Steps between C-alpha positions, in 0.01 A plus 500: 500500500837430655762337281859403566665384179842337520742467212864420436518136598664234288779249467851606598827320559657486847686821568275698272264789567134585457290802585140448601243777477159533659266767370217591734167660421186573699685586822669807646836343430709741704342403833544125455789289614597298195661162509621200306435147616585170339370147502703204388330172401373316807595782735325788673502854370775697672611858523777615267508876553282795595519876460291732713322815391796689643753296307632276776592154378510154652643181352498131567841382614530273198490792255686773688780646290360349180150645464390863511142621536403849390188696421401781267193673639461710185459180299312299765761230454720291727809320375714211610852492357637149540872441451722196550200274462517147634296189416338527842351836394274311261140575594188690407548858614198694624452871549320614815343830604430544872354831612447673833209379716256750346580383145352197325707195422740331504517421134696246295611476142462189288865406523788468256721193460873529555708196408873488564658210317788417273 
């Protein structure tokens, strides 16, 4: 059974930092592109950042220079370090695993709430 379990969300003041984690099980983690998406109330789910199996990263323009995605294949975990948080970063953050065409998926986590407010 495939599971993606996010953690690390919470309430933080503007300008603060959080680190999200997503622990994966049931997949060959190293071959999957891993990503973080977010969905604000009343809006569509959008890409935040991805990291390929080879370690290449991609970011939404709105988070470039503030967020960093990384992965630890030994721990089957992907991280999202979020710095200089803004109120507009408030959303539910979802972990995503998207494999090569021969692999099953994609898969989603259950989401973790991030609220940026004073």
